[in-house]
Kinemage of the C-alpha trace (Angstrom):
@kinemage 1
@onewidth
@group {chain A} dominant
@subgroup {mainchain}
@vectorlist {calphas} color= white
{ca unk a 1} P 28.932 -115.215 70.141
{ca unk a 2} L 26.165 -117.350 71.761
{ca unk a 3} L 23.980 -119.296 69.367
{ca unk a 4} L 20.495 -119.594 70.656
{ca unk a 5} L 17.543 -121.676 69.542
{ca unk a 6} L 14.211 -121.127 71.169
{ca unk a 7} L 10.774 -122.638 70.979
{ca unk a 8} L 7.576 -121.139 72.077
{ca unk a 9} L 4.877 -123.400 73.530
{ca unk a 10} L 1.328 -122.382 73.647
{ca unk a 11} L -0.898 -124.495 75.875
{ca unk a 12} L -4.644 -124.399 76.469
{ca unk a 13} L -5.824 -125.397 79.873
{ca unk a 14} L -9.199 -125.549 81.583
{ca unk a 15} L -11.595 -122.533 80.902
{ca unk a 16} L -9.785 -121.792 77.654
{ca unk a 17} L -6.967 -119.891 79.438
{ca unk a 18} L -3.796 -119.885 77.415
{ca unk a 19} L -0.296 -120.050 78.866
{ca unk a 20} L 2.658 -119.128 76.712
{ca unk a 21} L 6.237 -120.263 77.698
{ca unk a 22} L 9.446 -120.555 75.877
{ca unk a 23} L 12.612 -122.650 76.162
{ca unk a 24} L 16.100 -121.847 75.004
{ca unk a 25} L 19.104 -124.131 74.550
{ca unk a 26} L 21.787 -123.026 76.857
{ca unk a 27} L 25.372 -122.822 75.700
{ca unk a 28} L 28.640 -121.422 77.076
{ca unk a 29} L 29.305 -117.875 75.763
{ca unk a 30} L 33.001 -118.740 75.236
{ca unk a 31} L 33.077 -122.218 73.707
{ca unk a 32} L 29.447 -122.918 72.774
{ca unk a 33} L 29.333 -126.243 74.708
{ca unk a 34} L 26.277 -127.126 76.756
{ca unk a 35} L 24.477 -129.843 78.675
{ca unk a 36} L 24.522 -132.282 75.700
{ca unk a 37} L 28.262 -132.039 75.762
{ca unk a 38} L 28.463 -133.093 79.427
{ca unk a 39} L 29.018 -129.591 80.939
{ca unk a 40} L 27.148 -127.784 83.582
{ca unk a 41} L 26.042 -124.267 82.735
{ca unk a 42} L 25.919 -121.282 85.049
{ca unk a 43} L 24.735 -117.794 84.533
{ca unk a 44} L 26.739 -114.686 85.628
{ca unk a 45} L 25.458 -111.111 85.604
{ca unk a 46} L 28.014 -108.906 83.936
{ca unk a 47} L 27.802 -105.122 83.144
{ca unk a 48} L 26.434 -105.956 79.677
{ca unk a 49} L 23.735 -108.428 80.892
{ca unk a 50} L 23.438 -111.981 81.949
{ca unk a 51} L 25.992 -114.341 80.312
{ca unk a 52} L 26.130 -118.198 80.436
{ca unk a 53} L 29.334 -120.074 81.042
{ca unk a 54} L 30.286 -123.805 81.200
{ca unk a 55} L 31.958 -125.314 84.161
{ca unk a 56} L 35.301 -124.813 82.476
{ca unk a 57} L 34.915 -121.132 81.693
{ca unk a 58} L 32.884 -119.879 84.663
{ca unk a 59} L 35.903 -119.670 87.020
{ca unk a 60} L 37.909 -117.731 84.340
{ca unk a 61} L 35.558 -114.786 84.483
């Protein structure tokens, strides 16, 4: 199971227009490791949706 943390950022720019964006920490679906652990992360589209894999587990799928 993939653990996800997300943040929403609300920014005001000129003319009081607001832009909303969000970020999510990416982790491998299999082992939970991510960029902070020195792994690269790639997304793969499977029948059940988009899944993220580290460089170790991407080739196994």
